[in-house]
N, C-alpha and C positions, 0 to 999 in steps of 0.2 A: 834753488834758482832754476828758472825755465831755461832749458838748453837752447843755445843759439843755433839757428838754422844757417849754417855757413853756405849751403848751396843757394838758398834764397838770396843771401847777401851777394854772392857771386853773380847771380842774375842781375841784381840791381846795379852792380858795379860794371856790368858789361864784360866781365872776364870770360875768356874761353874756358869752358869746363868739359874735359874729355871723359866720356863715360863708357861703361861696359854693361852688356845685358847678362843677367844671371837667370838661367832657366833650370839649373840643376838644384833640386831641393835639398835642404839640410844645411847645417852650419859649417861643415868642413870645407867644401869647395869655396863658399863665399868668404870664409875667413882667410883662405889662401889668397883669393883675389883681392881682399882688402889691403894686402901688403904689396901689390904689384904696381902702384903708382897712379891709378886712375883717380879722377876727382869725384866721380859718383858712380854708383852701381845700381842698376834697376833690378829690383827683386820682382820678377814677373809671375803673377798668379793667373794671368789670362790664358797664356799658351804654354803652360807647363804643369807638372804634377804638384807644384807648390800650392798650398792652401793657406788660408788665413792663420791658423795656429802655428804653421811652420815659420811664418815670418818673424815671430817673436825671437826664437833662437837665432835666426839669421841676422836680425838687426843687432842682437847682443854680440854676435860673432864679429860684426863690423865695427862695433863701438870703440875698440881700442885704437883703430886706425884713422888716419887723416883722410877719410873718404866719406861721402854722404850717401845715405840710403834713400833711394827713390822707390816707392812701392806702387806697383800697378795692380789694382783690383781686377776681378773678372769682368765687371760691368759697372754701370753707373748706379747700382743699387745703394741707397743711402745706408742700409744696414751694414753692408761691407765697409763702406767708408767709416762709419761710426766705430766698428770693431778695430779697424787698422789704426785710427787715430788714438783710440784708447790704449792700444798696444805700444804706442809711442812713435808711430810713423809721423814725420813732420812734413814730408813732401809726397804727394800722391799724383800719379799720372793716370788720368781717366781715359779709357779708350772710346773711340767712335762717337765723338761729340759732333753733332750735326747743326746746332743752332744756338743762338744767344739764349733762348729759353732754357735749353738743356744746361747751358753753362751757368745760368742763374740758379737753377735747381741744385747744381753741384756746389756752388758757393754756399747756398743756404744749408746744405748738408754738413758743411765743415764749420759752421758758425753756431754758437749758442743763441738761444732766444734772448732778446727780441729780434736780433739780426738774422737768425736762422732757426734751425730746428734740431741741431745736434743734441742727442740725448746726454743727460748729465750723469756722470758716475765719478765718485771721489777717489777711491783707492786704486787707481790704475797706474800702469807703468808710465803713461803720459804725464801724470802728476808726480812722478817719482814716489808713487804709493803714498800720496797725501802730503809729501814734504814741500811741494810747490803750493804755497797757501793761496796765492793770487792767480792760480792757473786759469780759471775761467775768464778773468778780466784781461789776460794778456796772451792767451794761447794763440789767438788769431794772428798776432804779430809775427810769430815764428812758423806758422803753417804756410805751405806753398802748394798751390793748385796748378797743375799742368793739364791742359786739355789736348787730346789728340785730334788732329785733322787728317782724316783718312778717306774722304770721298770727294767726288766732284762738287757735291752740294756743300760740304763743309768748307772747301776752298772758296767757293762763292760767298760764304758767310763769314770770312775771316775778319773783316772790319767790324761786324756786329759782335762777334764772339770776343774779339780783343777788347772791345769797349766795355765789357761787363766788369764791374767793380768786383775784385776778388779773384779774377783770373790772372795768374802771375806769369804764365808763359804758354805758348802754343807749340806743339810737337807734331811733326809730320810723320805719318806712318806710310812709308813708300810702297810697301807690298799691297796693302789694301787700296791705296790710291791708284796704283797701277791697275788693279782689278776693276775698280770703279770706272776708270777711263777706257776700259775695254781691252786691256793688255795684261791679263793675269799671268803672273810669273815672269814678266818682262819689265823690270824696273829701269832698264837701260833704254827702253823705247824713247825715241825723241820727244813724243808727246808727253810722256811721263816726266822726263828730265825737264822739259820746258815748264810743266805744271809745278814741279818742285821748286824750280828757280823762282817762278812768279810768286809762289806761296811764301817762300822764305822772305822775299823782298817785301811782300804785302804785310807780313807779320811785323817786320822791322819798321816799316813805314807807319804802322799803326801804333808804334811805341811799345811793343812787347818783345821779349826775347823769343827767338825761334830755335827749335831743336829738331834733330832727326836721328834715325838709326840707319847705318849702312855698313856693310862689311867690306865694301869696295873703298880702299884707302884713297885712291885718286879722287873718287867721287866725294868722299868725305871732305877732302881738302877744297874741292870746288864749292861744296855747300858752305864751308867756313868762309870762303871768299865771298859768297853771296850774302852772308850775314848770320849763319847759324852760330849761336854762342854756347849751346850745350849739345854736344855732338857725341853720340854713341857710335863706336867704331868696331864693335865686335860682340859676339855672343859666345858664352862659355862653352856650350855644347858643340857649336860649330868649330871653335878653336881646338877642342879636344879631338873631334872627329877628323879634322883636316890634318892635324899633327900626327895622329895615329896612321892615317892613310899614307902620308908622306914617308913615315918611318918604315911601314911595311913595304912600300914600293921601292925604297932604297936598297932592300935586300932581295928583290926579285930579279 
């Protein structure tokens, strides 16, 4: 039987889903994180040492827990998308999407012909090694495409991107957006905050779920108030670093 994508269902139901970013490669840390109570964990291969083959063991490590894996490839390369889908990823978050044309190309990369151009392979983890007999006919039902809005240009194109059939959700990348707006490293700048608020509200008004990553808990709650419905509130490496610094300082 084709696995149900509970994350995608949560998006459709409008449930708030709280997430965590995973940037430490390997199965041990992510398995520990799987039992900590988050709704979803993003396995990031764009800004980490994690690579495509690593994601297999990491998704397997999460599988026993009631948490959804969201995988971010390094780029919009359809070969990377194909490999992740074959490894069993059901939800992909694609970075730096700038236009509706790019979004349509990503949708096509996730769909089999004649609706797209995803390559066909039978004995993959996605098909439970051939046990899901009707996989090609129904895979699309449980796949979820999140596109990242990370620039001034992408914010301006939200309505067009959200209107693309097959785009399930839009996710704001505040760090890159801040840089695009002329405030690199300053996500709290009033211009950046205003742009994020406007972007979240525009995504929701367009009828799609909005998401964001921020380690500022107060700002995360503000984003939820504006309409963010899948909200990442921490990064594993940052949590480890800050806890270690606090512990060291408590003995100084």
